[in-house]
C-alpha atoms as one frame of an Amber mdcrd trajectory, in Angstrom:
protein
   0.005  -0.132  -0.253   1.162   3.670  -0.808   0.443   4.824   2.718   2.573
   1.916   4.328   5.837   2.842   2.157   5.366   6.319   3.278   4.997   5.693
   6.465   8.379   4.024   6.333  10.133   7.203   4.659   8.556   9.617   7.355
  10.431   7.148   9.979  13.936   7.370   8.001  13.583  11.036   7.413  13.484
  11.507  11.582   9.884  12.488  11.760   9.018  12.157  15.108   5.360  12.399
  15.614   2.957  10.628  13.411  -0.777  10.284  13.450  -2.388   7.231  11.536
  -5.944   7.719  10.654  -7.794   4.687  11.086 -10.625   2.261  11.981  -8.484
  -0.975  11.709  -6.054  -0.161  14.533  -4.892  -3.954  15.015  -4.414  -4.109
  11.069  -2.447  -0.747  11.039   0.034  -1.554  13.421   0.451  -4.835  12.628
   1.150  -3.623   9.059   2.947  -0.873  10.069   5.330  -2.471  12.172   6.425
  -4.655   9.360   7.420  -1.134   7.744   9.420  -0.036  10.940  11.953  -2.624
  10.703  15.370  -1.810  12.260  13.347  -0.147  15.546  12.400  -1.545  18.522
   8.660  -1.597  18.140   6.533  -1.059  21.035   2.433  -0.539  21.260   0.441
   0.961  24.625  -3.378   1.261  25.455  -4.413   2.499  28.968  -5.776  -1.246
  29.864  -2.991  -3.402  28.756   0.153  -1.123  29.000   3.247  -1.395  27.025
   3.674  -4.487  24.812   7.119  -5.047  23.315   6.420  -6.504  19.615   9.750
  -8.670  19.559   9.217 -10.552  22.488   5.639  -9.885  23.759   6.714  -9.045
  26.985   3.840  -6.347  28.605   4.864  -3.638  31.230   2.584  -2.208  33.455
   2.594   1.508  32.617  -1.011   2.592  32.571  -1.097   6.475  32.629  -0.401
   8.354  29.543   2.248  10.713  31.173   4.042   7.616  32.728   4.219   6.299
  29.221   5.808   9.546  27.579   8.336   9.427  30.727   9.063   6.206  29.717
   9.637   6.840  25.868  11.759  10.109  27.113  14.237   7.929  29.007  14.985
   5.432  26.332  18.051   6.198  24.363  17.971   3.982  21.176  15.628   3.577
  17.737  12.450   3.131  18.845   8.651   3.385  17.692   5.879   3.516  19.990
   2.003   3.008  18.976  -0.201   4.825  21.318  -3.828   3.867  20.964  -6.771
   6.016  22.062  -4.390   9.027  22.654  -6.742  11.442  21.349  -8.614  11.190
  24.623  -5.893  12.467  26.615  -4.507  15.338  24.651  -7.011  17.898  26.402
  -5.266  17.377  29.694  -2.449  20.033  29.994   0.073  17.837  31.709  -0.586
  15.242  29.297  -0.364  18.090  25.986   2.824  19.790  27.808   4.706  16.190
  28.286   4.271  15.334  24.239   5.292  19.000  23.633   8.855  18.585  26.063
   9.110  14.993  24.159   9.608  16.123  20.592  12.983  17.222  20.998  14.365
  14.509  22.739  12.729  11.932  19.737  14.492  13.929  17.228  17.840  13.567
  19.171  17.649   9.438  19.397  15.611   8.639  16.673  12.455   7.632  18.275
   8.959   8.081  16.979   5.654   8.332  18.709   2.465   7.251  16.452  -0.822
   7.775  17.387  -3.113   5.373  16.437  -6.761   6.998  16.450 -10.146   6.827
  14.377 -10.602  10.308  14.492  -7.955  13.440  13.998  -7.954  15.650  17.073
  -4.476  17.544  17.441  -4.618  20.446  20.015  -3.323  23.384  18.228  -0.301
  23.753  20.112   0.709  20.332  18.604  -0.329  21.047  15.225   3.146  21.934
  13.541   5.018  18.947  15.190   2.399  15.833  14.178   2.161  14.604  10.868
  -1.616  12.912   9.690  -1.339   9.949   7.765  -4.284   8.033   6.652  -4.213
   4.039   6.642  -5.499   2.636   3.514  -8.448   0.369   3.736  -8.019  -2.774
   1.875  -7.693  -3.175  -1.333  -9.351  -5.486  -4.183  -6.752  -7.916  -3.896
  -6.537  -7.981   0.029 -10.565  -8.500  -0.367  -9.895 -11.707  -2.520  -7.714
 -13.066  -0.101 -10.714 -12.733   2.872 -12.964 -14.290   0.256 -10.426 -17.289
  -0.527 -10.144 -17.925   3.123 -13.670 -18.019   3.636 -14.264 -20.506   0.781
 -11.032 -22.644   2.192 -12.222 -22.568   5.833 -15.704 -23.793   5.193 -14.785
 -26.464   2.569 -16.821 -24.543   0.027 -16.737 -25.229  -3.675 -17.595 -21.444
  -4.684 -16.112 -19.153  -7.617 -14.308 -15.852  -6.292 -15.177 -13.462  -9.120
 -13.384 -10.065  -8.986 -15.779  -7.770 -10.024 -18.286  -9.174  -7.287 -15.685
  -9.060  -4.559 -14.815  -5.538  -5.866 -18.224  -4.763  -4.572 -16.703  -4.646
  -0.993 -14.193  -1.903  -1.659 -14.259   0.776   0.555 -15.323  -1.783   3.807
 -12.732  -2.428   6.452 -11.518  -6.293   7.150 -14.089  -6.967   9.752 -16.947
  -5.459   7.795 -15.863  -7.109   4.505 -15.412 -10.625   6.165 -18.929 -10.130
   7.792 -20.594  -9.001   4.609 -18.957 -12.115   2.764 -19.895 -14.287   5.896
 -23.531 -13.456   5.485 -23.608 -13.541   1.859 -22.338 -16.956   1.738 -24.981
 -17.802   4.675 -27.772 -16.286   3.046 -26.925 -16.758  -1.016 -24.532 -19.616
  -0.880 -22.101 -17.287  -2.911 -20.787 -13.949  -2.753 -23.388 -11.514  -3.820
 -23.267  -8.172  -4.823 -26.113  -6.670  -3.338 -25.297  -7.851   0.044 -21.853
  -6.649  -0.334 -23.277  -2.934  -1.275 -25.998  -3.041   1.361 -22.723  -3.564
   4.207 -21.169  -0.541   2.370 -24.284   1.537   3.003 -24.115   0.784   6.579
 -20.612   2.462   6.380 -22.884   6.052   5.800 -25.732   5.155   8.568 -23.037
   4.324  11.328 -20.983   7.677  10.586 -23.930   9.686  10.972 -22.574  12.410
   8.800 -24.972  11.808   5.710 -28.392  10.109   4.978 -29.390   7.528   2.264
 -32.531   8.317   0.183 -34.453   5.317  -1.732 -34.081   6.159  -5.740 -37.046
   6.422  -7.656 -38.180   5.077 -11.027 -37.890   7.414 -14.112 -41.584   6.805
 -14.776 -42.301   8.615 -11.880 -40.357  12.111 -13.214 -42.615  13.967 -15.454
 -41.446  15.833 -18.727 -37.401  16.952 -18.448 -36.884  14.468 -20.913 -33.190
  16.640 -21.919 -32.134  15.765 -18.641 -33.071  12.199 -19.022 -31.276  11.657
 -22.133 -28.114  13.435 -20.832 -28.100  11.048 -17.829 -28.858   8.235 -19.858
 -25.742   8.531 -21.892 -23.559   9.273 -19.309 -24.355   5.583 -17.643 -21.879
   4.114 -19.789 -18.861   6.420 -18.400 -19.565   4.135 -14.958 -19.156   0.861
 -16.392 -16.425  -1.098 -14.864 -14.675  -1.956 -18.376 -15.440   1.840 -19.568
 -12.320   3.767 -20.929 -14.387   6.965 -21.139 -13.699  10.036 -18.643 -15.598
   9.901 -15.562 -18.315  12.100 -15.342 -18.092  14.332 -12.292 -21.828  15.802
 -11.982 -24.224  18.429 -12.679 -26.015  21.486 -11.092 -29.474  21.983 -11.744
 -30.886  25.570 -11.349 -34.583  26.271 -11.283 -37.914  27.443  -9.420 -38.553
  25.698  -6.055 -41.021  22.651  -6.581 -39.527  22.503 -10.482 -38.643  18.669
  -9.795 -34.813  19.088  -9.011 -34.585  16.849  -5.845 -36.970  14.350  -7.522
 -34.578  14.522 -10.433 -31.484  13.508  -7.962 -33.593  10.475  -6.998 -34.328
   9.286 -10.523 -30.319   9.999 -11.483 -29.664   7.341  -8.808 -31.709   4.758
 -10.255 -30.968   5.508 -13.546 -27.201   4.687 -12.806 -28.276   2.370 -10.618
 -26.444   3.280  -7.598 -26.982   4.395  -4.110 -28.188   7.894  -3.176 -26.341
   9.899  -0.467 -27.696  13.378   0.653 -24.632  15.642   2.028 -26.440  18.084
   3.946 -23.290  20.706   4.651 -25.442  22.419   7.085 -25.851  19.855   9.383
 -21.960  19.102   9.553 -21.021  22.390  11.410 -20.001  21.468  14.876 -19.345
  23.827  17.684 -15.662  23.064  18.694 -13.188  24.939  16.997 -11.907  22.240
  14.236 -14.889  20.220  14.481 -16.896  21.099  11.248 -14.181  20.850   8.710
 -13.104  17.553  10.456 -16.530  16.222  10.103 -16.923  17.610   6.461 -13.298
  15.773   5.734 -14.753  12.619   7.497 -18.148  12.831   5.225 -16.139  13.255
   2.130 -13.672  10.468   2.964 -16.723   8.047   3.658 -18.228   8.934   0.342
 -14.611   7.956  -1.461 -14.787   4.682   0.500 -18.040   3.536  -0.452 -17.348
   4.115  -4.070 -19.755   4.537  -6.894 -22.783   6.711  -5.541 -24.814   9.534
  -6.583 -24.035  12.530  -4.031 -27.046  14.741  -3.862 -26.118  18.436  -2.056
 -29.598  20.340  -2.271 -30.141  23.769  -1.892 -26.117  24.354  -2.300 -26.741
  28.160  -2.219 -28.247  28.120   1.346 -25.810  26.175   3.079 -22.926  28.195
   1.547 -24.262  31.384   2.053 -21.582  31.807   5.496 -19.113  32.063   2.954
 -19.747  35.610   1.849 -21.336  37.110   5.267 -17.946  37.685   6.845 -20.187
  39.271  10.004 -21.522  35.999  10.697 -19.819  34.126  13.519 -19.706  31.067
  11.458 -18.346  33.024   7.924 -14.912  31.325   8.639 -16.197  27.606   9.163
 -18.417  27.690   6.169 -15.430  28.966   3.790 -13.215  26.483   5.172 -15.720
  24.050   4.720 -16.623  25.477   0.816 -12.998  25.047   0.424 -12.598  21.605
   1.442 -15.148  20.729  -0.747 -14.052  22.421  -3.989 -10.914  20.651  -3.491
 -12.413  17.167  -2.814 -14.451  17.879  -6.355 -11.636  18.375  -8.347  -8.994
  16.086  -7.131 -11.285  13.349  -5.739 -10.351   9.991  -7.995 -13.387   7.700
  -6.362 -16.669   7.211  -9.126 -19.055   9.224  -7.662 -21.544  11.384  -9.489
 -22.791  14.832  -7.701 -26.080  15.947  -8.295 -26.241  19.900  -6.591 -29.643
  21.737  -6.824 -29.862  25.499  -6.617 -32.893  27.741  -6.270 -30.925  31.570
  -6.667 -27.946  31.329  -9.282 -27.388  34.944  -8.067 -26.650  33.906  -4.613
 -24.315  30.940  -5.648 -22.499  33.077  -8.411 -21.863  35.925  -5.326 -20.614
  32.846  -3.179 -18.221  31.133  -4.978 -17.494  33.546  -8.028 -17.782  30.988
 -10.520 -15.586  28.586  -8.754 -18.290  25.907  -7.738 -19.732  25.762 -11.371
 -16.564  24.826 -13.030 -16.432  21.742 -11.027 -19.591  20.435 -12.641 -19.373
  18.989 -15.973 -23.046  20.751 -16.994 -25.266  23.278 -15.620 -29.153  22.373
 -16.156 -32.031  25.168 -15.886 -34.993  22.917 -14.743 -38.016  25.471 -16.190
 -41.525  25.649 -15.491 -43.431  22.307 -17.168 -44.776  23.139 -20.548 -48.333
  21.757 -21.369 -46.811  18.309 -22.768 -44.669  17.761 -19.160 -47.714  18.870
 -17.351 -49.944  16.221 -18.852 -47.128  13.425 -17.833 -47.118  14.793 -14.343
 -50.862  14.609 -13.944 -50.866  11.226 -15.363 -48.316  10.401 -12.464 -50.557
  11.785  -9.949 -53.423  10.265 -11.298 -51.815   6.844 -11.007 -50.391   7.529
  -7.373 -53.768   8.929  -5.851 -56.046   6.860  -8.016 -57.425  10.000  -9.450
 -59.338  10.664 -12.865 -58.478  14.310 -13.597 -58.400  14.685 -17.287 -56.003
  16.584 -19.797 -58.013  20.223 -19.349 -56.324  20.825 -16.204 -52.963  20.946
 -18.343 -53.931  24.214 -19.730 -55.444  25.501 -16.787 -52.759  24.898 -14.823
 -49.818  27.124 -16.922 -47.216  28.637 -14.614 -47.755  25.726 -12.089 -44.859
  23.782 -10.679 -44.925  20.073 -10.442 -45.366  20.236  -6.782 -48.022  22.831
  -7.215 -49.953  20.139  -9.636 -49.421  17.469  -6.891 -50.831  19.778  -3.996
 -53.867  20.479  -6.479 -54.413  16.756  -7.306 -54.381  15.792  -3.288 -56.797
  19.314  -2.171 -59.210  18.145  -5.078 -59.329  14.721  -3.726 -60.653  16.126
  -0.248 -62.380  19.423  -1.290 -63.362  19.049  -5.092 -61.396  20.724  -8.050
 -62.652  24.213  -8.138 -61.979  24.643  -4.572 -58.671  23.164  -4.696 -57.998
  25.469  -7.737 -58.697  28.785  -6.119 -56.238  27.857  -3.610 -53.456  27.249
  -5.663 -51.151  30.372  -5.645 -48.397  29.769  -8.041 -44.808  30.685  -7.368
 -44.410  31.674 -10.913 -46.648  34.830 -10.421 -45.197  35.507  -6.781 -41.481
  35.945  -8.281 -41.949  36.440 -11.893 -39.190  38.694 -12.101 -36.765  36.816
 -10.291 -38.072  34.106 -12.541 -37.400  35.730 -15.507 -34.283  36.996 -14.650
 -33.093  33.301 -13.973 -34.231  32.590 -17.613 -32.315  35.048 -19.096 -29.268
  34.293 -17.630 -29.773  30.233 -18.357 -30.183  31.474 -22.039 -26.580  31.887
 -22.286 -25.237  29.426 -19.308 -27.312  26.132 -18.911 -28.594  23.439 -20.971
 -32.292  23.157 -20.837 -33.836  20.337 -18.827 -37.163  20.468 -19.862 -38.902
  18.534 -22.696 -38.358  20.719 -25.955 -41.384  21.424 -28.064 -41.062  21.773
 -32.085 -44.112  23.685 -33.469 -45.130  22.258 -36.955 -44.983  24.396 -39.831
 -48.428  24.933 -41.162 -47.528  26.986 -44.134 -49.744  29.913 -43.190 -48.149
  33.413 -43.595 -48.727  36.059 -40.916 -48.574  39.971 -42.476 -47.483  42.364
 -39.710 -50.273  45.084 -39.526
């Protein structure tokens, strides 16, 4: 693994303090201990004490200050893996002991390695500690796990690489659990079970939400957008040599079908739909928001191919522009992290962001965000053909029998307003329901027209295009 060899390089270069970010404590220490050949290797935790790897000898040393004093007393090349130490660094005595230890480590070629699932470095130590992530199992590692399961259970089952690759992004323990469950339930390695376990990673993180995708026949109109996504699907095929699509921004009025489109896109691309709510990632402690943002993006990278839905992105990033707000700096840093990830991430994911007020987004990002998307689509109000499709969908959904006349009467309505009318008509009749619809297009006519003017030169049209037939008639201007 690339990170393992880098760990070796850091040791040889004399870095005194490293921080390994991983949930796989045992595997990380086992793997990195091999890279620390030539050093005396120890590991420590609060319960077990200090263990020397070469002999297995354990020494009782059950306070963080005592272990730091022991490390300081040693005069030879050594590596110490310290478990759970992020829990102690808020203590001033422990913090100062680490700070005082750094020069001693450099002098005698000793190294302390904090092993933790989170990075929580006090500001006093930020310049002394180097963070190094630990790689999750590769496809080759996962194949070895699968082969061992088959051998240990005397099963005659093939291990298909493309199926096992579905577990990429899981830890060894998670992969073993998923594979074992697959063998029990399906008598084979089943892709759906492996992918289901990957979704558990998102649920356990608490940083994002998983949404059900929706069949394409539940979205009325927007044929241009549907066709566009259908063509991009081949870019995500395992054997594809095409450039991997990055994502799109959907701009338009509220209720126009942007959020529904994100759910449909996940259905078309046949992958999970993950909602990234940037606002919910903000924390109260210094550095917490940025850490949660990095963790969420790392989780997306780990689970592999998925649609990442960022709803109303201009609202969650509004703090970037408002320097007077307390959290403006935090939001700006989170925004920078998002931009960098969108540009640099190599994992196969497809971002679908929605925006109601393009002027706000332009002011926030000054175009930097827009350049991260493959294309921008403008979702306009549904035309009459699209309104007919939406009404037919609503008739099936709510067991109603509204006819095509509504499509003409509902000019200027969004899809959400049509659905609202259908539901209301069930309870109070069509006439009463019609009177109580207040279309957003009338309330915000000026804003809508301004958005349309901008979209003419900057967006692709998402809506179904109506081609008017030539009649052969000629009109004379009077």
